[in-house]
C-alpha positions as CSV (number, residue, x, y, z in Angstrom):
1,M,81.5,116.6,100.3
2,K,78.1,118.4,99.9
3,I,77.4,119.5,96.3
4,G,74.5,121.8,95.4
5,I,73.1,121.3,91.8
6,D,71.2,124.1,90.2
7,T,68.1,122.9,88.2
8,F,67.0,126.4,87.0
9,A,66.9,126.7,83.2
10,C,66.9,123.0,82.7
11,D,63.4,123.1,81.2
12,G,62.0,120.3,83.4
13,G,64.3,117.8,81.8
14,K,62.6,118.3,78.4
15,S,65.4,120.1,76.6
16,G,69.0,119.2,75.6
17,I,70.3,120.8,78.8
18,G,67.6,119.0,80.8
19,A,68.7,115.7,79.3
20,Y,72.3,116.5,80.0
21,L,71.6,116.9,83.7
22,L,69.5,113.8,83.9
23,H,72.3,111.7,82.3
24,L,74.9,113.2,84.8
25,L,72.6,112.6,87.8
26,K,72.2,108.9,86.9
27,R,76.0,108.5,86.8
28,L,77.6,110.7,89.4
29,P,79.4,108.8,92.1
30,R,77.7,108.3,95.5
31,F,80.2,107.4,98.1
32,E,81.1,110.2,100.5
33,E,79.4,112.8,98.3
34,R,76.0,114.3,99.1
35,Y,74.0,116.0,96.4
36,E,71.2,118.6,96.9
37,L,69.2,120.0,94.0
38,F,67.6,123.4,94.1
39,G,65.2,125.1,91.7
40,W,61.6,126.1,91.0
41,E,59.0,124.1,92.8
42,F,57.5,122.6,89.7
43,D,60.7,120.7,89.1
44,Q,60.7,119.0,92.5
45,Y,60.0,115.6,91.0
46,T,61.5,116.0,87.6
47,F,64.9,114.6,88.6
48,A,63.7,112.2,91.4
49,D,64.2,109.0,89.4
50,A,67.7,110.0,88.2
51,A,68.8,111.0,91.7
52,P,66.5,109.3,94.3
53,D,68.9,109.9,97.1
54,A,69.3,113.7,96.5
55,D,67.2,116.2,98.4
56,F,65.4,119.0,96.5
57,V,65.1,122.6,97.8
58,P,62.1,124.2,96.0
59,F,61.5,127.9,95.4
60,G,58.1,129.2,94.6
61,S,56.5,129.0,91.2
62,G,58.5,131.5,89.1
63,N,59.4,130.7,85.6
64,G,61.3,132.3,82.6
65,I,64.6,133.9,82.0
66,F,63.8,137.1,83.9
67,A,62.7,135.3,87.1
68,D,65.7,133.0,86.9
69,T,68.1,135.9,86.6
70,L,66.6,137.8,89.5
71,W,66.7,134.8,91.8
72,H,70.4,134.1,91.0
73,L,71.4,137.8,91.4
74,F,69.6,138.5,94.7
75,R,68.8,135.2,96.5
76,Y,71.4,132.7,95.5
77,P,74.5,134.3,97.3
78,D,72.8,134.0,100.8
79,F,71.2,130.7,99.9
80,S,74.6,129.1,99.0
81,R,76.1,130.3,102.2
82,T,73.3,129.0,104.5
83,R,73.2,125.6,102.9
84,G,76.8,124.8,103.7
85,Y,77.8,123.6,100.2
86,D,81.3,122.7,99.5
87,L,80.6,123.5,95.8
88,C,77.7,124.5,93.5
89,F,77.3,123.1,90.0
90,F,75.4,125.0,87.3
91,P,74.5,122.6,84.4
92,A,72.9,125.5,82.4
93,A,75.6,128.1,83.0
94,N,75.0,129.8,79.7
95,R,71.4,130.5,80.7
96,S,71.3,130.9,84.5
97,L,74.1,132.0,86.7
98,P,74.8,134.1,89.8
99,S,77.3,137.0,89.9
100,S,78.7,135.8,93.2
101,S,78.7,132.8,95.4
102,G,79.3,131.7,99.0
103,C,81.2,128.6,97.8
104,P,83.3,127.4,94.9
105,T,81.4,127.1,91.6
106,V,81.6,125.1,88.4
107,G,79.3,125.7,85.4
108,T,78.7,124.0,82.1
109,V,78.4,126.2,79.0
110,H,76.6,124.6,76.1
111,D,76.8,127.6,73.7
112,L,77.0,131.3,73.5
113,A,74.3,131.7,71.0
114,A,73.1,134.9,72.6
115,Y,76.3,136.7,71.8
116,R,77.5,135.4,68.4
117,G,76.6,136.4,64.9
118,P,74.0,138.9,63.6
119,R,71.5,140.0,66.3
120,R,68.6,138.4,64.4
121,N,70.3,135.1,64.7
122,R,71.0,135.3,68.4
123,E,69.1,133.4,71.1
124,H,67.0,135.7,73.2
125,L,68.1,135.9,76.8
126,G,66.7,139.2,77.9
127,A,68.6,142.5,78.4
128,L,69.4,142.0,82.1
129,L,71.0,138.5,81.6
130,R,72.9,139.6,78.5
131,M,74.6,142.3,80.6
132,V,75.5,140.2,83.6
133,M,76.3,136.9,81.9
134,P,79.9,137.5,80.8
135,N,80.9,138.8,84.2
136,S,79.2,135.8,85.8
137,L,81.0,133.4,83.6
138,R,84.3,134.9,84.6
139,S,83.4,134.6,88.3
140,L,83.1,130.8,88.0
141,D,86.0,128.8,89.5
142,R,86.0,126.3,86.6
143,V,84.0,126.3,83.4
144,I,83.1,123.1,81.4
145,A,82.7,123.7,77.7
146,V,80.9,121.0,75.7
147,S,83.2,121.5,72.7
148,D,86.4,123.2,71.6
149,W,84.2,125.6,69.6
150,V,82.5,126.7,72.8
151,K,85.8,127.0,74.6
152,N,87.1,129.4,72.0
153,E,84.0,131.5,72.3
154,L,84.3,131.6,76.1
155,V,87.9,133.0,75.6
156,E,87.0,135.4,72.8
157,V,83.5,136.6,73.8
158,A,83.3,136.3,77.6
159,R,87.1,136.7,78.1
160,V,87.2,133.7,80.5
161,P,90.8,132.6,81.1
162,E,91.7,129.6,79.0
163,S,93.3,127.9,82.0
164,R,90.0,127.8,83.8
165,I,88.1,126.0,81.0
166,E,87.9,122.2,80.6
167,V,86.4,120.7,77.4
168,I,84.2,117.7,78.1
169,H,82.1,116.5,75.2
170,D,78.5,115.4,75.7
171,G,77.8,111.7,75.4
172,V,75.2,109.6,73.6
173,D,73.0,106.9,75.1
174,L,73.9,103.9,72.9
175,A,71.4,101.8,74.8
176,A,68.6,104.0,73.5
177,F,70.1,105.2,70.1
178,H,71.0,102.3,68.0
179,P,70.0,100.8,64.6
180,R,66.6,99.1,64.6
181,Q,65.3,96.4,62.4
182,R,63.4,97.9,59.4
183,N,60.5,95.7,58.4
184,E,58.4,96.1,55.2
185,E,55.8,98.4,56.9
186,S,55.5,101.7,55.2
187,V,54.5,103.5,58.4
188,V,56.4,104.1,61.6
189,L,54.0,104.2,64.6
190,I,55.2,106.3,67.5
191,Q,52.2,107.2,69.6
192,P,50.4,109.5,69.1
193,F,52.1,109.9,65.6
194,S,52.4,107.8,62.5
195,F,55.2,108.6,60.0
196,R,55.0,107.4,56.4
197,R,58.4,106.2,55.1
198,P,60.7,107.3,53.6
199,Y,61.2,110.5,55.5
200,I,64.0,113.1,56.0
201,L,64.3,114.2,59.6
202,Y,65.4,117.4,61.4
203,A,64.8,117.3,65.2
204,A,65.3,120.7,66.7
205,R,63.2,123.4,68.3
206,L,61.4,125.6,65.7
207,E,63.5,128.8,66.1
208,H,64.0,131.1,63.2
209,P,66.5,131.9,61.8
210,V,69.2,130.3,63.8
211,K,68.0,126.7,63.3
212,N,67.6,127.4,59.6
213,H,64.3,125.4,59.0
214,V,63.4,127.7,56.2
215,G,66.6,126.9,54.4
216,L,65.9,123.2,54.8
217,I,62.4,123.6,53.4
218,K,63.8,125.3,50.3
219,A,66.4,122.5,49.9
220,F,63.6,119.9,50.3
221,E,61.7,121.6,47.5
222,I,64.8,121.5,45.2
223,F,65.3,117.8,46.2
224,K,61.7,116.9,45.4
225,A,61.6,118.8,42.1
226,R,64.9,117.2,41.0
227,T,64.3,113.6,42.0
228,K,60.5,113.1,42.3
229,H,61.3,110.8,45.3
230,P,58.4,110.0,47.7
231,H,60.3,111.3,50.7
232,R,58.6,113.5,53.3
233,L,60.2,116.1,55.6
234,V,59.6,115.6,59.3
235,L,60.3,118.6,61.5
236,A,60.2,117.6,65.2
237,G,60.5,120.3,67.8
238,A,58.6,122.7,70.0
239,E,57.8,126.2,68.7
240,R,60.0,129.0,69.8
241,K,60.9,132.5,68.6
242,G,60.2,132.9,64.9
243,A,58.2,129.6,64.5
244,E,55.6,131.5,62.5
245,A,58.1,132.2,59.7
246,I,58.8,128.5,59.4
247,K,55.2,127.6,59.3
248,R,54.6,130.2,56.6
249,A,57.5,128.8,54.5
250,A,56.0,125.3,54.7
251,A,52.5,126.5,53.9
252,R,53.7,128.3,50.7
253,S,55.7,125.3,49.6
254,P,54.5,123.3,46.5
255,Y,55.3,120.2,48.6
256,R,53.5,121.4,51.7
257,N,51.6,118.1,51.9
258,D,54.9,116.3,52.4
259,I,56.1,118.5,55.3
260,F,55.0,117.3,58.7
261,F,55.4,119.2,62.0
262,T,55.2,117.2,65.2
263,G,55.4,120.0,67.8
264,Y,57.3,119.1,71.0
265,F,58.5,115.5,70.6
266,P,59.1,113.4,73.8
267,L,62.8,112.7,74.4
268,K,62.0,109.1,75.2
269,N,60.6,108.5,71.8
270,L,63.3,110.2,69.8
271,P,65.4,107.0,69.3
272,E,62.5,105.4,67.3
273,L,62.0,108.6,65.3
274,Y,65.7,108.7,64.3
275,A,66.0,105.0,63.5
276,G,63.0,105.2,61.2
277,A,64.5,108.1,59.1
278,D,66.1,107.6,55.7
279,V,68.4,110.7,56.1
280,V,69.0,113.2,58.9
281,V,69.8,116.8,57.9
282,I,71.0,119.4,60.4
283,P,71.1,122.8,58.7
284,S,71.5,124.9,61.9
285,R,73.8,128.0,61.7
286,Y,74.8,127.5,65.3
287,E,75.2,124.5,67.6
288,G,77.4,124.4,70.6
289,F,77.9,120.6,70.3
290,G,75.7,118.9,67.7
291,M,73.9,116.3,69.7
292,G,71.3,115.6,66.9
293,A,74.1,114.5,64.5
294,L,75.5,112.1,67.1
295,E,72.1,110.6,67.9
296,A,71.4,110.1,64.2
297,M,74.8,108.4,63.7
298,A,74.3,106.1,66.7
299,S,70.9,105.2,65.2
300,G,72.6,104.0,61.9
301,V,71.2,106.9,59.8
302,P,73.6,108.9,57.5
303,V,73.8,112.6,58.3
304,A,74.2,115.7,56.3
305,V,75.2,118.8,58.4
306,A,76.0,122.4,58.0
307,R,79.6,123.5,57.9
308,A,79.0,125.7,60.9
309,A,80.0,126.2,64.5
310,S,80.8,122.9,66.4
311,L,79.1,120.6,63.9
312,P,82.3,119.6,62.0
313,E,84.0,119.0,65.4
314,T,81.3,116.6,66.5
315,A,80.8,114.8,63.2
316,E,84.3,115.0,61.7
317,H,84.6,112.6,58.7
318,A,81.3,110.8,59.4
319,A,79.0,113.3,57.7
320,L,78.5,115.1,54.4
321,Y,78.7,118.9,54.7
322,F,77.0,121.8,53.0
323,D,76.9,125.6,53.2
324,P,73.9,126.4,55.5
325,D,73.1,129.5,53.4
326,D,73.0,127.6,50.1
327,P,69.8,125.5,49.7
328,E,71.2,124.1,46.4
329,D,74.2,122.8,48.2
330,M,72.1,121.3,51.0
331,A,69.8,119.6,48.4
332,D,72.8,118.1,46.7
333,R,73.7,116.2,49.9
334,I,70.2,114.9,50.3
335,V,70.2,113.8,46.6
336,T,73.5,112.0,47.2
337,F,72.3,110.0,50.1
338,T,69.0,109.0,48.5
339,T,70.4,108.0,45.1
340,D,74.0,106.6,45.8
341,R,73.5,103.5,48.0
342,E,77.2,102.9,48.3
343,C,77.7,106.4,49.7
344,Y,74.7,105.8,52.0
345,R,76.2,102.6,53.4
346,E,79.7,104.1,53.8
347,Y,78.4,107.1,55.8
348,R,76.1,104.9,57.8
349,K,79.2,102.8,58.8
350,R,81.3,105.9,59.5
351,G,78.5,107.4,61.7
352,L,78.2,104.2,63.8
353,E,82.0,104.2,64.4
354,R,82.0,107.9,65.3
355,A,79.2,107.5,67.8
356,Q,81.1,104.8,69.7
357,L,83.6,107.4,70.8
358,F,81.1,109.3,72.9
359,S,79.6,108.0,76.2
360,W,77.7,109.6,79.1
361,D,79.7,107.4,81.5
362,K,82.9,109.1,80.3
363,T,81.3,112.6,80.4
364,A,80.1,112.0,84.0
365,E,83.4,110.7,85.2
366,R,85.3,113.6,83.8
367,T,82.7,116.1,85.1
368,F,82.9,114.8,88.6
369,A,86.7,114.9,88.4
370,V,86.4,118.7,87.7
371,L,84.0,119.1,90.7
372,R,86.3,117.2,93.0
373,D,89.4,119.0,91.9
374,T,87.7,122.4,92.3
375,V,86.7,121.7,95.9
376,G,90.3,120.6,96.6
377,R,91.8,123.9,95.4
């Protein structure tokens, strides 16, 4: 069986979708199956370590949503026919997808943030992709949704038949994300950064307003004014649409000296960053799965999350919840974790137990079963 794997829109392995593909490639079975990756030329070696036995078919040096969309609309159909694939797999199906194919197709949808909620909260995909994406999703033979929340959106928003959707949760790498020994040092050194403890962490791209950094900054101000605690706020993530509004909110804050931006933070160093945090807060108004909550739990750090989108599905009883549009409510949860040590220990325990239910091995096994079943239809 020859399977083509699309690497377009996987951000060179640096984003959540990129990490998703890397984890799958490391675990997909290699018996009678052959895998061939295809994408932009600059990604030729991105996935080489995860799939050393897979060939890579490069295409020029294009980049961005518009270039990806044009390639899939006009070049992919002939390409898929000439390569002789038994099936093509699209790990970033909510961002990059053809309207037709010369072979069966399976795509993973991580969210439909470009179509949900007020327009100002939506992820920007460009007008062309926004028009063709729902039809393209319906043209897939099978669709993998990373949560029941995303499955419901596929049915309601894109009108994908429910019978064609399989929910397969993401995993968490427990070998990387786990509790670490905390010594007496007041500084966590993660080159090229140093973080003074104690700190509250939110690891997400700086995208306003959907990721709700401004709401967290307001909640942090309330928390500091109320408790006088020495905690700092660490915001780890690359700058995206609306990052200037987040930076302005931090600059205006009376506690601006306690707010630290890291910029893009290497995925390989995230486990140390999580493990060193006192509390992790996820105020996002929209998440297709809630990987940050899971990684924090696996690291032995209690989590406060917004009561929004898929976050309750991911965290269930292992987190404290708040209204993402109410900074006072958010601040209350931070105060609880930093003042009530019994509550802190209880939710740390719950989080560790919850994280054990998710594994990339299970995700890869179920994903390959869908691929194999689709070829057999």
